[in-house]
C-alpha positions in Angstrom: -4.6 -58.0 -39.7 -2.4 -56.8 -36.8 -1.3 -53.8 -38.8 -4.9 -53.0 -39.7 -6.0 -53.4 -36.1 -3.2 -51.1 -34.9 -4.1 -48.5 -37.5 -7.7 -48.7 -36.4 -6.8 -48.3 -32.8 -4.6 -45.3 -33.7 -7.5 -43.8 -35.6 -9.8 -44.2 -32.6 -7.2 -42.7 -30.3 -6.6 -39.9 -32.7 -10.3 -39.1 -32.9 -10.7 -39.3 -29.1 -7.8 -37.0 -28.3 -8.6 -33.5 -29.1 -6.3 -30.5 -28.5 -7.2 -29.3 -25.0 -9.2 -26.1 -25.1 -7.5 -24.7 -22.0 -3.9 -24.0 -20.9 -2.1 -24.6 -17.7 -2.4 -21.4 -15.6 1.2 -21.5 -14.6 2.3 -21.8 -18.2 0.6 -18.5 -19.3 0.7 -16.6 -16.0 2.5 -13.2 -16.1 3.5 -11.4 -13.0 2.2 -7.9 -12.3 4.3 -4.8 -11.8 3.4 -2.1 -9.3 4.6 1.5 -10.1 4.8 4.8 -8.4 2.4 7.5 -9.8 4.9 8.3 -12.6 4.1 5.0 -14.2 7.9 4.3 -14.6 9.5 3.7 -11.2 8.8 0.3 -9.9 7.7 -0.4 -6.4 7.5 -4.2 -6.6 6.7 -7.2 -8.8 4.1 -9.7 -7.8 3.6 -13.3 -8.9 5.1 -15.2 -11.7 8.3 -13.7 -13.3 7.2 -13.8 -16.9 6.7 -11.2 -19.6 5.4 -12.5 -22.9 7.0 -11.2 -26.1 6.1 -11.7 -29.7 8.4 -13.9 -31.8 9.4 -10.9 -33.9 11.0 -9.4 -30.8 13.2 -12.4 -30.3 16.4 -12.1 -32.3 17.0 -14.9 -34.9 20.2 -16.1 -33.2 18.2 -16.7 -30.0 15.7 -18.8 -31.9 18.5 -20.6 -33.7 20.4 -21.4 -30.5 17.3 -23.0 -29.0 16.5 -25.0 -32.1 20.1 -26.1 -32.5 20.2 -27.8 -29.1 16.6 -28.8 -28.5 15.1 -29.8 -31.9 17.1 -29.3 -35.1 14.4 -30.8 -37.2 11.8 -28.3 -35.8 10.9 -26.7 -39.1 10.7 -30.1 -41.0 9.2 -32.6 -38.5 5.5 -33.2 -37.9 5.7 -32.2 -34.2 7.3 -35.5 -33.0 10.7 -37.2 -33.5 10.3 -40.9 -34.2 13.8 -41.8 -32.9 13.5 -39.6 -29.9 10.0 -40.8 -29.1 11.0 -44.5 -29.3 14.0 -43.8 -27.1 11.9 -41.9 -24.6 9.2 -44.5 -24.5 11.7 -47.3 -24.0 13.3 -45.4 -21.1 9.9 -44.9 -19.5 9.0 -48.6 -19.9 12.3 -49.9 -18.5 12.5 -47.3 -15.7 15.8 -45.9 -16.9 16.8 -42.2 -16.7 14.5 -40.4 -19.1 16.5 -39.5 -22.3 16.0 -36.4 -24.4 13.9 -36.9 -27.5 10.9 -34.7 -27.1 10.6 -32.1 -29.8 9.9 -28.4 -29.1 6.3 -29.1 -30.0 6.0 -32.0 -27.5 7.6 -29.9 -24.8 5.2 -27.1 -25.4 2.2 -29.5 -25.4 3.4 -31.0 -22.1 3.9 -27.6 -20.4 1.2 -25.5 -22.1 -2.0 -27.4 -22.2 -4.2 -28.6 -19.4 -5.0 -32.3 -18.9 -1.4 -33.5 -19.4 0.3 -34.5 -16.1 4.0 -34.7 -15.7 4.0 -38.3 -14.6 6.2 -40.8 -16.5 3.8 -43.3 -18.2 3.3 -44.7 -21.6 -0.3 -43.5 -21.7 0.7 -39.9 -21.0 3.5 -40.1 -23.5 1.2 -41.5 -26.2 -1.4 -38.7 -25.5 1.4 -36.1 -25.7 2.4 -37.4 -29.1 -1.1 -37.3 -30.5 -1.7 -33.8 -29.4 1.7 -32.6 -30.6 0.9 -34.0 -34.1 -2.5 -32.3 -34.1 -0.9 -29.0 -32.9 1.7 -29.3 -35.7 -1.2 -29.7 -38.2 -3.3 -26.8 -36.9 -0.8 -24.3 -35.8 2.1 -22.6 -37.5 5.7 -23.3 -36.6 6.1 -19.6 -35.6 3.1 -19.9 -33.2 4.6 -23.0 -31.6 8.0 -21.5 -31.2 6.6 -18.2 -29.7 4.6 -20.1 -27.1 7.5 -22.3 -26.3 9.9 -19.4 -25.8 7.4 -17.7 -23.6 6.5 -20.8 -21.6 9.7 -22.7 -20.9 11.4 -22.3 -17.5 15.0 -21.0 -17.5 15.9 -21.1 -13.9 16.5 -18.2 -11.5 12.7 -18.0 -11.2 12.5 -16.8 -14.8 9.7 -18.1 -17.0 10.0 -17.3 -20.6 12.9 -15.9 -22.6 12.3 -12.3 -21.8 12.4 -12.9 -18.0 15.5 -15.1 -18.5 17.3 -12.4 -20.4 16.8 -10.0 -17.5 17.7 -12.6 -14.9 21.0 -13.8 -16.5 22.2 -10.7 -18.3 20.1 -7.8 -17.1 18.9 -6.8 -20.5 15.9 -7.1 -22.9 15.9 -10.2 -25.0 16.2 -8.0 -28.1 19.7 -7.0 -27.0 21.0 -10.5 -26.3 24.2 -11.5 -28.0 25.0 -14.8 -29.8 27.1 -16.0 -26.9 24.4 -15.1 -24.3 21.7 -16.7 -26.5 23.7 -19.9 -26.5 23.8 -19.8 -22.7 20.1 -19.3 -22.4 19.6 -22.3 -24.7 22.0 -24.3 -22.6 20.0 -23.7 -19.4 16.8 -25.2 -20.7 18.0 -28.8 -20.1 19.0 -28.3 -16.5 17.8 -24.9 -15.3 18.5 -25.4 -11.6 22.0 -26.7 -12.1 23.0 -24.0 -14.5 21.3 -21.1 -12.8 24.4 -20.2 -10.9 27.0 -22.8 -11.8 30.1 -23.3 -9.7 32.9 -25.8 -9.8 31.9 -29.0 -11.7 28.5 -27.4 -12.6 30.4 -24.6 -14.3 32.4 -27.0 -16.3 29.2 -28.8 -17.3 27.6 -25.5 -18.3 30.6 -24.5 -20.4 30.4 -27.9 -22.2 26.7 -27.5 -22.8 27.3 -24.0 -24.1 29.9 -25.3 -26.5 27.5 -27.9 -27.8 25.0 -25.1 -28.6 27.6 -23.0 -30.5 28.7 -26.1 -32.4 25.0 -26.9 -33.1 24.4 -23.4 -34.5 27.4 -23.9 -36.8 26.1 -27.3 -37.9 22.7 -26.0 -38.9 24.3 -23.0 -40.7 23.2 -20.3 -38.2 26.9 -19.5 -37.6 29.9 -19.8 -39.9 32.9 -21.7 -38.6 34.8 -18.4 -38.0 31.9 -16.9 -36.2 31.5 -20.0 -34.0 35.2 -20.0 -33.2 35.1 -16.3 -32.2 32.4 -16.7 -29.6 33.4 -16.6 -25.9 31.6 -17.9 -22.9 29.5 -15.0 -21.5 29.7 -13.4 -18.2 26.6 -14.1 -16.1 25.0 -11.4 -14.0 25.0 -12.3 -10.3 21.7 -13.9 -9.3 19.3 -11.6 -7.7 18.8 -12.1 -4.0 15.3 -13.0 -2.8 13.2 -9.9 -3.2 13.3 -7.8 -0.1 10.9 -4.9 0.5 12.6 -1.7 1.6 11.3 1.3 3.5 7.5 1.5 3.0 7.3 -0.8 0.0 5.7 -3.7 1.8 3.0 -1.4 3.2 2.4 0.1 -0.3 2.0 -3.4 -1.8 -0.3 -4.4 1.0 -2.6 -1.5 0.4 -2.5 -1.9 -3.4 -3.4 -5.5 -3.2 -6.2 -4.8 -0.8 -7.7 -2.1 -3.0 -7.4 -4.3 -6.1 -9.3 -7.0 -4.3 -12.0 -4.5 -3.3 -12.2 -3.4 -7.0 -12.8 -7.0 -8.1 -9.2 -8.2 -9.0 -8.5 -11.6 -7.6 -5.1 -12.6 -6.2 -4.9 -15.0 -9.1 -5.2 -12.0 -11.5 -2.7 -10.0 -9.6 -0.1 -12.8 -9.5 -0.6 -14.1 -13.0 -2.5 -11.5 -15.0 0.4 -9.4 -16.2 -1.1 -6.2 -14.8 0.6 -2.9 -14.9 -0.6 -1.1 -11.8 0.1 2.6 -11.4 -0.4 3.8 -7.8 -1.1 7.2 -6.4 2.2 7.2 -4.4 4.7 9.9 -5.1 8.2 8.6 -4.5 9.7 12.0 -3.6 6.9 12.6 -1.1 7.1 9.1 0.3 10.8 9.8 1.0 10.0 13.2 2.4 7.5 11.7 4.8 10.1 9.3 6.2 12.6 12.1 6.5 10.2 14.3 8.3 9.5 11.7 11.0 13.2 10.7 11.4 14.4 14.3 11.5 11.9 15.5 14.1 11.6 12.5 16.4 14.4 12.6 19.0 17.0 9.8 19.0 16.1 8.8 22.6 12.4 8.2 21.8 11.2 5.0 23.4 10.8 2.1 20.9 7.2 1.6 21.7 6.2 5.1 20.4 4.8 4.9 16.9 4.2 7.6 14.3 1.8 7.6 11.4 1.6 10.2 8.6 -0.8 10.3 5.6 -1.1 12.9 2.9 -4.2 13.1 0.6 -4.7 15.2 -2.6 -8.1 16.9 -1.9 -9.3 17.2 -5.5 -8.7 13.5 -6.4 -8.7 11.6 -3.0 -5.3 10.1 -4.0 -3.1 9.1 -1.1 0.1 10.5 -2.4 2.4 9.8 0.6 2.4 8.1 4.0 4.7 6.9 6.7 3.6 3.7 8.4 6.6 2.8 10.6 9.4 0.3 10.1 7.9 -2.5 8.0 10.5 -5.1 9.1 9.2 -4.7 12.7 5.5 -3.9 12.3 3.0 -6.3 10.7 0.5 -3.4 10.7 1.3 0.0 9.5 0.6 3.2 11.4 -1.0 5.1 8.6 -3.7 2.8 7.2 -4.3 0.0 9.6 -3.8 1.5 13.1 -6.7 3.4 14.5 -6.5 5.6 17.6 -8.9 8.1 19.2 -9.1 11.2 17.2 -9.3 13.6 20.1 -9.9 17.2 19.2 -9.1 16.6 15.5 -12.7 15.4 15.4 -14.1 18.7 16.5 -14.0 20.1 12.9 -16.5 17.5 11.8 -18.9 18.7 14.5 -18.2 22.3 13.3 -18.9 21.3 9.7 -22.2 19.6 10.7 -23.3 22.8 12.5 -22.3 25.1 9.6 -23.9 22.9 7.1 -27.1 22.8 9.1 -27.4 26.6 8.9 -25.5 27.9 11.9 -22.8 30.5 11.4 -19.4 31.2 12.8 -21.1 33.9 15.0 -23.3 31.2 16.7 -22.7 31.3 20.4 -22.1 28.2 22.5 -21.5 27.6 26.1 -17.8 27.5 26.9 -18.1 27.3 30.7 -16.5 24.5 32.7 -17.6 22.1 33.9 -20.7 21.2 31.8 -23.4 18.7 32.8 -25.5 17.1 30.1 -28.9 15.5 30.7 -27.8 12.2 29.3 -25.0 11.8 31.8 -25.4 14.3 34.6 -23.1 12.4 37.0 -20.0 13.0 34.8 -19.6 16.7 34.2 -17.3 17.6 31.3 -14.5 20.1 32.0 -12.2 22.2 29.9 -8.4 22.2 30.1 -7.4 23.3 33.5 -11.1 23.9 34.3 -11.0 27.2 32.5 -14.4 28.8 31.6 -14.7 30.9 28.5 -18.3 32.0 28.8 -20.5 32.1 25.8 -18.2 32.2 22.7 -18.6 32.0 19.0 -17.5 29.0 16.9 -14.2 30.7 15.8 -13.0 31.1 19.4 -14.3 27.6 20.3 -12.3 26.1 17.5 -9.1 28.2 18.1 -9.0 27.4 21.8 -10.4 23.9 21.4 -13.0 24.4 24.1 -14.4 21.0 25.1 -17.7 22.3 26.6 -18.4 24.5 23.6 -18.2 21.5 21.3 -20.3 19.4 23.5 -22.9 22.2 23.6 -22.6 22.5 19.8 -23.1 18.8 19.4 -26.3 18.9 21.5 -27.6 21.9 19.4 -27.0 20.4 16.0 -27.8 16.8 16.9 -25.2 14.0 17.3 -26.9 12.1 14.5 -26.1 14.9 12.1 -22.5 15.0 13.4 -22.1 11.3 12.6 -23.7 11.7 9.2 -21.4 14.6 8.3 -18.3 12.8 9.4 -19.4 9.7 7.4 -20.0 11.9 4.3 -16.5 13.3 4.8 -14.9 9.9 4.6 -15.1 8.4 8.1 -16.5 4.9 8.1 -19.9 4.6 9.8 -18.9 1.5 11.7 -16.2 3.4 13.5 -18.7 6.1 14.6 -21.9 4.2 15.4 -20.9 2.8 18.8 -19.9 6.3 20.0 -22.4 8.7 18.5 -24.9 8.5 21.3 -22.4 9.8 23.9 -22.4 13.5 24.7 -18.6 13.4 24.4 -18.9 12.2 20.8 -17.9 15.6 19.4 -14.6 15.5 21.4 -13.2 12.6 19.4 -13.9 9.3 21.2 -14.1 7.5 17.9 -10.9 5.9 16.6 -9.6 6.8 13.2 -6.5 6.0 11.1 -4.2 8.7 9.8 -5.4 8.1 6.2 -9.1 8.4 7.2 -8.5 11.7 9.1 -6.5 13.2 6.3 -9.2 12.2 3.9 -11.8 13.8 6.1 -9.9 17.1 6.3 -9.3 17.1 2.6 -13.0 17.7 2.2 -12.6 21.2 3.7 -9.8 22.0 1.2 -11.9 20.7 -1.7 -14.8 23.1 -1.1 -16.9 20.5 0.7 -16.6 17.8 -1.9 -15.3 14.5 -0.6 -13.3 12.3 -3.0 -12.9 8.7 -1.9 -9.4 8.0 -0.6 -7.6 5.5 -2.8 -4.1 4.3 -3.8 -4.5 3.2 -7.4 -4.5 5.5 -10.4 -4.9 2.9 -13.2 -4.6 -0.8 -14.1 -3.5 -2.0 -17.5 -4.0 -5.7 -18.3 -1.8 -7.9 -20.4 -3.7 -7.1 -23.6 -3.0 -3.4 -23.1 -6.5 -2.4 -21.9 -6.2 0.4 -19.4 -8.7 1.1 -16.7 -8.4 4.5 -15.0 -9.7 4.5 -11.4 -12.5 7.0 -10.9 -13.1 7.5 -7.2 -16.5 8.2 -5.8 -17.1 11.9 -5.1 -20.0 13.7 -3.4 -20.8 17.1 -1.9 -20.4 16.2 1.8 -21.0 19.7 3.1 -21.7 23.0 1.4 -19.0 25.1 -0.1 -19.8 27.9 2.4 -19.6 25.5 5.3 -16.2 24.2 4.2 -14.9 27.7 3.7 -16.1 28.9 7.1 -14.7 25.9 8.9 -11.4 26.4 7.1 -11.3 30.0 8.4 -11.9 28.9 11.9 -9.1 26.3 11.6 -6.7 28.9 10.2 -7.0 30.6 13.6 -5.7 27.4 15.3 -2.5 27.7 13.3 -2.2 31.5 13.6 -3.1 32.0 17.2 -4.0 28.7 18.8 -2.5 25.4 19.7 -1.1 24.6 16.2 1.3 27.5 15.7 4.2 25.0 15.3 2.7 23.9 12.0 2.9 27.3 10.4 4.1 27.5 6.8 5.3 31.1 6.4 4.8 31.2 2.6 1.2 30.1 2.4 -2.0 29.8 4.5 -2.6 26.7 6.6 -5.6 25.5 8.4 -5.6 22.6 10.9 -6.4 21.2 14.3 -4.4 19.6 17.1 -5.7 16.7 19.1 -4.6 15.0 22.3 -6.5 12.1 23.9 -6.8 11.2 27.6 -3.4 11.0 29.3 -1.8 11.7 25.9 -2.5 8.2 24.8 -2.6 9.5 21.2 -1.6 12.9 19.9 -2.4 14.4 16.5 -2.0 17.3 14.2 -4.2 17.4 11.1 -3.8 20.3 8.7 -4.1 21.3 5.1 -3.3 23.7 2.4 -5.5 24.2 -0.7 -3.5 21.4 -2.5 -2.8 18.8 0.2 -4.3 17.5 3.5 -2.0 15.7 5.9 -2.6 14.0 9.2 0.2 13.0 11.7 -0.4 11.0 14.8 1.8 9.6 17.6 0.8 6.8 20.0 2.3 3.9 21.9 1.7 0.3 21.1 1.5 -0.6 24.8 -1.3 2.0 25.4 0.7 4.2 27.7 1.2 8.0 27.7 3.3 9.4 24.8 6.2 10.7 26.7 9.7 11.4 25.4 12.8 11.8 27.7 13.8 15.4 27.5 10.6 16.5 25.9 8.0 15.4 28.4 4.4 14.3 27.8 3.4 15.1 24.2 0.5 17.1 22.9 -0.7 17.5 19.3 0.8 21.0 19.0 4.3 19.7 19.8 6.1 17.0 17.8 3.1 16.0 15.6 2.8 19.6 14.4 6.6 19.8 13.9 6.5 16.6 11.8 3.6 18.0 9.8 5.5 21.2 9.1 8.7 19.4 8.1 6.9 17.2 5.6 4.6 20.0 4.2 7.5 22.4 3.8 9.1 19.9 1.5 5.9 18.8 -0.2 4.8 22.4 -0.9 8.2 23.6 -2.1 7.7 25.1 -5.6 4.0 24.8 -5.5 1.9 27.9 -6.3 0.5 29.7 -3.2 -3.3 29.2 -3.3 -5.4 31.3 -0.8 -8.3 29.8 1.1 -11.8 31.3 0.3 -13.0 34.2 2.4 -15.5 33.3 5.1 -19.1 34.2 4.7 -20.6 37.2 6.5 -20.6 35.7 10.0 -21.3 39.0 11.8 -18.0 40.7 12.7 -19.9 42.9 15.1 -20.6 39.9 17.4 -17.1 38.5 17.2 -14.7 39.1 20.1 -12.8 41.7 18.0 -9.5 40.2 17.0 -8.7 36.5 17.7 -7.1 36.1 21.1 -3.6 34.8 21.0 -3.5 31.3 22.5 0.0 30.5 21.4 2.0 28.6 23.9 -1.1 26.8 25.3 -1.7 23.1 24.7 -4.7 21.0 23.8 -7.5 20.4 26.2 -6.5 18.0 29.0 -9.5 16.0 30.3 -9.8 12.9 32.3 -11.7 9.6 32.1 -15.4 10.0 33.2 -15.0 8.5 36.7 -12.1 10.9 37.4 -13.7 14.0 36.1 -14.2 16.8 38.7 -17.7 17.8 39.7 -16.9 21.5 40.0 -14.4 24.0 38.7 -10.9 23.1 39.6 -7.6 24.6 38.6 -5.1 22.1 37.0 -1.5 22.9 36.7 -0.4 22.3 33.1 2.5 19.9 32.5 5.6 21.9 31.7 6.3 21.9 28.0 9.6 20.3 26.9 10.7 19.6 30.5 13.2 16.8 30.8 11.9 13.7 32.5 13.5 10.4 33.3 12.9 7.6 30.8 10.7 4.7 31.8 12.8 1.8 33.0 11.1 -0.6 30.4 12.0 1.6 27.4 15.2 1.5 25.5 16.2 4.5 23.5 16.5 3.9 19.8 17.5 5.9 16.7 14.4 4.5 15.0 11.5 5.8 17.0 9.0 3.3 15.5 10.9 0.2 16.4 8.9 -2.0 18.9 10.4 -4.4 21.4 7.9 -7.1 20.4 5.8 -7.4 17.2 2.2 -6.6 17.7 -0.6 -9.0 16.8 -3.0 -6.5 15.3 -3.4 -2.8 14.6 -4.7 -0.5 17.3 -8.4 0.1 16.8 -11.6 1.4 18.4 -13.2 0.4 21.7 -16.0 -1.7 23.3 -15.6 -0.8 26.9 -14.0 -4.1 28.2 -10.9 -2.4 29.4 -8.5 -5.0 27.8 -5.5 -3.9 25.8 -5.5 -4.0 22.0 -4.7 -7.3 20.6 -5.9 -7.2 17.0 -8.2 -5.6 14.5 -11.8 -5.1 15.5 -11.3 -6.0 19.1 -13.4 -3.0 20.2 -10.8 -1.0 22.1 -9.4 2.4 21.8 -5.6 2.4 21.5 -5.0 2.8 25.2 -7.4 0.1 26.2 -9.8 2.6 27.8 -13.6 2.2 27.7 -15.4 3.3 24.6 -17.1 6.1 26.5 -13.8 7.4 27.8 -13.5 11.1 26.9 -10.4 12.2 25.1 -8.4 15.4 25.7 -8.7 18.3 23.3 
């Protein structure tokens, strides 16, 4: 009766213990790999170190080694070992050290399926046995062994035999030798101890390895002579904890952020086995870093930061950037930091006017100062108080005339200026708080280098804006590839884009941006310098690439370099731009910009006037702006000055003395320094209605 009762209870338990219908997430998770745009060069790996492989890709001697040491009866047992199970249960009941005895199937069940804890209890062990027996009945031995080899932990952070082969021997599992296979099998028992054995642990590892070799001989996987010929393998030195180098951390941050925006969860990134191909070009990433380091003087104060971003106009792909030294900056200078755009915003106003039906021959008031009805107590001056008279839009752009663009903004409507800038890629949230101010066309809104490069890429792409993005494609663990298709839209007309480009060509030929000239191909661009040189820019483009460069200080002071003086957009930013673009355009075909539309040559001031050697407009905050014409003496260009006592020269111009708590961003008028994202300040802590330089 007792036997019958036990059989009955076993039958009930058998019926009530189904094979779990879900697996442990950690058991099946595969890490994702992020690549440069070539799809071959790795940037970083994310999440669990595992790469599942089919059993057919695992050499027979690797399988034999594992079976020889872990479960010699694997192909003949029913998923459990009676002797091993009795020994294991007895150890659990008595509280002794748990002895080996679990079969490969039992180990798989314990580590693979959900609902089985790792606690040592008779109930859990009994449940494990029942499920193992059911798995043995319903699944093939090959399936069990494949899942086991892909699931088991081998130490060194490696999950599964493929990752273990790379971790211990630096090779694919298909190339593992018999000796190396025996070591991988040895590790399974004590992965932490045998991950990098030294001293007594090394002796124990050798002993375990010998047991595996002898086991392979005993099951017939090796002949006696073959077993005797095997030598203990040389282990590859363990990898140091992964360290991001150069811009890698910033690249990974942007990739993960975009994946999240596109619906990929962190769980999918860390455990989904994704192959992520980015838009970043390794050669151009290196070129961006070189351009900054070669141009910025060695004595540059540590607090001065430099950002660079390059966008491919036809696709919107961010192909290169420089965000500063990642080991020092939590926030990068290309994507995260936002500073006032200054006169690099004027082309958006120009685009709005041209798209609204005005032409390059349209005349605007370039006299200084200018009083506007919305703020008559704060007249707007030009650099040095210079008056230009009524000028066309080409001259206004070339000479970066403040009053001309304020007048143009009034004529076209500031709401249209904001709408145009938004259509060209500038987020509306960064424009809204400023677009009611007469000084809006002068660049009081704060932008990142990537946003500004993306906006200017619209000019190069015939008025079509392609959404800036950093991911080309994502392939999941099943091999399904998703190619990223960025949103595109005709932001401005093709004619407006061409005419604006023509006007900006004059900036580089004759205006404040001559330091950015590329002598083998046409360039269009715009300099920008905010109030007191709190941020200085050069934005420019060829037909194939748009690049923005900015410089600013993380303590909101004037960008001033010993020996080079106060900086303007046409100085070091333009030189960095040229250094990068010279390398980026090398070997590329020369593509001409389109001819401007018939803008009325008869009304143009004959040939463009040569403004080379001049700087950007140099205005003041509203309260300090003059009420009548004044003559201001320009600061000498490249005149030596004494370094500020708080600054320490550094070979790395982007190295701060203290890490910041947030990226510089746009303003709310409180006058407080920047402390984090979205705090409502421009980079220099000035009021939101502060008027930038040209």
